[in-house]
N, C-alpha and C positions, 0 to 999 in steps of 0.2 A: 868091134861089136856093133851090130846094126842098131839104129835108133828104134825106139818103140813107137809104133804108130798111135796117133790120137785123132779122133774124129770130132772132139769138142772144138767149138770156135775159139779163137784166141781173144782174150779180153782186151788186148791192146790194139786191135784192129788189123794186125798182120796175119798172114796164114799161120796156122799152128803147125809147127814142125815136130818131128819125132824126137823127144828128149832121150838122151842116152841113159842107160842104166848105170854105167860107170865109165870112167876114163881109164884106159889102159892101152898097152900095145906100143909098137915102135913110135918114135918121135919124128916129127916133121916140122917144116917151117912154111908158113903161108905169108906172102907179101901182098898187102892190099894198099890201094890208094883211095883216099877220101878227098874229094874236091869241095866238100861243104860240111857244115855242122850236121845237116840232115843225113848225109851219107855216113858220118861217124856214128850218129845215133842208130842208123839202120844196121851197121856192122855189129854194134853192141847188142841190138835187139835180137838179131839172128844168133849170135854167139850165146846170149843168155837163154834162148829157147832150146839150145842143144845141151847145155851142161846139166849134169845130175846133181842131186844132193851130195854133199861131201866134197865138192870141188873147191880147190883153193886157186885163185887167180892173182897173179902179180901184174900190175899196170905200171909201166916205167916210161919215163920221158921227162923232158924239161918242163919248167913252168909254162903254162899256156899251151901245152901240146895236145890237150883234149882228153886227158885221163878221166876227169869228172864227167864230161860229156859221154864218153864211152860207158862209164858206170850207169848213167841215166838210161842208155840203151840196153845195157845188160839187165838192169832192173825191170825195164819194160818187158823184155823177153822172159824174165822170171816171174811175171805177173804181179809185180809190186804196183799197187795203185797210189801209194803215198808219193808226195813230192820228194825227189831225191836231190840232196844238196851235198856240197863238199864238207866233209867233217874236219877240215883243216884246223879249226880252233878247238873243237871238242874231241877230235881224234878218232871217234868211232860213232857209227850210226847202226841201228838195227831196223830192218824192214821185214814185213810179212808179205810173202807172195806164194808161189808154188811150194817154196820151202822158206825157212828163215834165211835171211840174207844179212850178213855182217859186212859193213863197209868201213875199212880202216884207212886212215891217211897218216903215213909215217913221216911226213916231211919235217915236222917239228920235233921229232924224237931225237934225243942225244945219245941214249944208251939202250941196249937190248933189254935191260930190265924194265924200261918204260913200256915196251911192247907187251911184256908179260903183265904189267900192272893194268893196262887197259883191256886185257882179256883176249889178246890176239891168239895166243896158243890154245886157250880154252875153247875158242870159237870153232876150231878145227876138230869137229866131233863126229863127222860122217853124216850129220843130218842137215847141216847148213851149207850154203854157198858163201865162201869167204872171199871178198874182193879187197885187195890191198894195193892202194896207191902208194907209190914209192917203195915197192917191195924190195927193190935193189938196195935199199938202205940197210937191210938186214945183213948181218955177217953171213958169209957162205956157210951153208949147212944148217942155218938156224931154223929154216922152214922149207919143206918140200912143196913146191907149187906144181899143180897139175898142168897149168898152162901159163904162159907169160905173153903179155901184149906190150910191145915196145912201140911207142908213138914218137914220131919225129916231125917237126914243123918243116914243110917244104915250100910254103907260100902263105900269103895272108889267111886263106881259109883251107889250104890243102895240107894233108898229112899223109905220111907213110905209116902204115900200121903193120907191124910184123908180129904174127902170132906163132909162137912155138908151143907145140903140145902134141898130143897123140895124133898120129896120121889120120885115123878115122875121123876125128873131130875136125882137123884142118880140111880134109876132103869134103866133109858134109857142109862145113861153113862156106867153102868155095862154091859148091853146087847150089847153095841157096841164096847167094848174093847176086 
């Protein structure tokens, strides 16, 4: 599905890209390289500018791989003006932007029931964008993610970021980076 055009200026300083109406279609994989924190933020910002309400994203990778940095970029692309922080100790944050944005960090969860207790499954309601750090900690089949970003440290500031999601989203992301 083609992105919907927008002529409004972006509130975060970057060009406003066409946000998708929904994510669907055949799946694809996009491999990206980030050589700096600024590039990781930019990748997140462009991805955030493309995803529609109702999107669930899983961010996976080891400690220090850049998941929270990618979330900061995603939130910028989703027009969140609040400071975005890691919810590692509080487990969940809610932001207001183009849509409600729920940011969960599952690193400290021991059981699936804890994910339900913090409202993860309730947040997936078709109106919000749900971003889950450590989404791979959920049991297989517990939650269907529209896209998955896997981050891997390749150097002191460099990362490999592999996005798995709908082909149209991966293609649009690649075109705009």
